[in-house]
C-alpha positions as a Markdown table, in Angstrom:
| # | Residue | x | y | z |
|---|---|---|---|---|
| 1 | Met | 93.5 | 92.7 | 114.1 |
| 2 | Glu | 96.3 | 90.4 | 115.2 |
| 3 | Val | 96.3 | 86.5 | 115.7 |
| 4 | Asn | 98.6 | 84.1 | 117.5 |
| 5 | Ile | 99.9 | 81.3 | 115.1 |
| 6 | Leu | 101.9 | 79.0 | 117.2 |
| 7 | Gly | 103.4 | 81.6 | 119.3 |
| 8 | Thr | 104.1 | 84.2 | 116.6 |
| 9 | Thr | 101.9 | 87.3 | 116.3 |
| 10 | Tyr | 100.5 | 87.8 | 112.8 |
| 11 | Glu | 98.8 | 91.2 | 111.8 |
| 12 | Ile | 95.9 | 90.9 | 109.4 |
| 13 | Glu | 95.5 | 93.9 | 107.2 |
| 14 | Lys | 92.5 | 94.5 | 104.9 |
| 15 | Leu | 93.3 | 96.6 | 101.9 |
| 16 | Asp | 90.9 | 98.8 | 100.1 |
| 17 | Glu | 92.5 | 97.8 | 96.8 |
| 18 | Lys | 94.7 | 95.1 | 95.6 |
| 19 | Asp | 98.5 | 95.6 | 96.1 |
| 20 | Ser | 101.2 | 94.4 | 93.5 |
| 21 | Cys | 101.5 | 91.1 | 95.0 |
| 22 | Met | 97.8 | 90.4 | 94.8 |
| 23 | Phe | 98.0 | 91.5 | 91.1 |
| 24 | Lys | 101.2 | 89.5 | 90.2 |
| 25 | Asn | 99.4 | 86.3 | 91.8 |
| 26 | Asn | 96.0 | 86.9 | 90.7 |
| 27 | Ala | 95.0 | 86.6 | 94.3 |
| 28 | Asp | 92.8 | 88.3 | 96.6 |
| 29 | Ala | 94.9 | 87.4 | 99.8 |
| 30 | Tyr | 98.4 | 86.4 | 100.8 |
| 31 | Val | 100.7 | 85.9 | 103.7 |
| 32 | Asp | 104.0 | 87.8 | 104.0 |
| 33 | Tyr | 106.0 | 85.4 | 106.2 |
| 34 | Thr | 109.0 | 88.0 | 106.6 |
| 35 | Glu | 106.7 | 90.6 | 107.9 |
| 36 | Lys | 104.4 | 88.1 | 109.7 |
| 37 | Lys | 101.2 | 89.7 | 108.2 |
| 38 | Ile | 98.2 | 88.6 | 106.1 |
| 39 | Phe | 96.8 | 90.7 | 103.6 |
| 40 | Leu | 93.1 | 90.7 | 102.5 |
| 41 | His | 91.4 | 92.4 | 99.8 |
| 42 | Lys | 88.2 | 94.0 | 101.2 |
| 43 | Gly | 86.6 | 93.5 | 97.8 |
| 44 | Asp | 86.9 | 89.8 | 98.0 |
| 45 | Val | 83.3 | 88.4 | 98.3 |
| 46 | Met | 84.7 | 85.4 | 100.1 |
| 47 | Ile | 86.9 | 87.3 | 102.5 |
| 48 | Asn | 86.4 | 84.9 | 105.4 |
| 49 | Val | 87.2 | 81.7 | 103.1 |
| 50 | Ser | 90.4 | 83.6 | 102.0 |
| 51 | Leu | 91.2 | 84.5 | 105.7 |
| 52 | Arg | 90.8 | 80.8 | 106.8 |
| 53 | His | 93.0 | 79.7 | 103.7 |
| 54 | Glu | 95.8 | 82.2 | 104.6 |
| 55 | Leu | 95.6 | 81.0 | 108.4 |
| 56 | Val | 96.2 | 77.5 | 107.2 |
| 57 | His | 99.2 | 78.7 | 105.2 |
| 58 | Ala | 100.6 | 80.7 | 108.3 |
| 59 | Phe | 100.0 | 77.5 | 110.6 |
| 60 | Met | 101.8 | 75.4 | 108.3 |
| 61 | Tyr | 104.9 | 77.7 | 107.9 |
| 62 | Glu | 105.1 | 78.3 | 111.6 |
| 63 | Ala | 105.1 | 74.5 | 112.2 |
| 64 | Gly | 108.1 | 74.4 | 109.9 |
| 65 | Ile | 106.3 | 73.2 | 106.8 |
| 66 | Glu | 107.3 | 75.9 | 104.4 |
| 67 | Phe | 105.6 | 76.5 | 100.9 |
| 68 | Gly | 106.7 | 74.0 | 98.4 |
| 69 | Tyr | 106.8 | 70.9 | 100.8 |
| 70 | Gln | 104.9 | 68.1 | 99.5 |
| 71 | Phe | 101.8 | 69.0 | 101.2 |
| 72 | His | 102.0 | 72.6 | 101.6 |
| 73 | Asn | 100.6 | 73.4 | 98.4 |
| 74 | Glu | 97.2 | 75.2 | 97.4 |
| 75 | Asp | 95.3 | 71.9 | 96.9 |
| 76 | Val | 96.0 | 70.8 | 100.4 |
| 77 | Val | 95.6 | 74.2 | 101.9 |
| 78 | Asn | 92.3 | 74.7 | 100.2 |
| 79 | Tyr | 91.1 | 71.2 | 101.6 |
| 80 | Ile | 92.0 | 72.1 | 105.2 |
| 81 | Ala | 90.5 | 75.6 | 105.0 |
| 82 | Thr | 87.2 | 74.3 | 103.3 |
| 83 | Ile | 86.8 | 71.2 | 105.7 |
| 84 | Phe | 87.7 | 73.0 | 109.0 |
| 85 | Pro | 84.3 | 74.2 | 110.1 |
| 86 | Lys | 83.0 | 70.5 | 109.7 |
| 87 | Leu | 86.0 | 69.2 | 111.6 |
| 88 | Glu | 85.4 | 71.8 | 114.2 |
| 89 | Glu | 81.8 | 71.1 | 114.5 |
| 90 | Ala | 82.8 | 67.1 | 114.9 |
| 91 | Phe | 85.5 | 68.0 | 117.4 |
| 92 | Lys | 82.9 | 70.1 | 119.5 |
| 93 | Thr | 80.2 | 67.3 | 119.2 |
| 94 | Thr | 82.5 | 64.7 | 120.4 |
| 95 | Lys | 84.1 | 66.9 | 123.2 |
| 96 | Cys | 87.5 | 66.2 | 122.0 |
| 97 | Ile | 88.8 | 69.6 | 122.1 |
């Protein structure tokens, strides 16, 4: 699957087994900004939440907000990824999208 992130195509790849990066970082998903790929572990029971989280990382990166900037950290990314469905619903309800 591919997704457009601010004009850049990212490939989404679901892995049967965790790779070395996942093991190293104790993660079920990550973004490779160099390869423009999002990797997900198929065994992740919250795979859609993980995908949403990694998409937020990719959007921030492509907007010029590289990881390590003050608000491109795991807490902020988790907040945006978690609150997004509620934001989307409010935007649709108010017809501002």
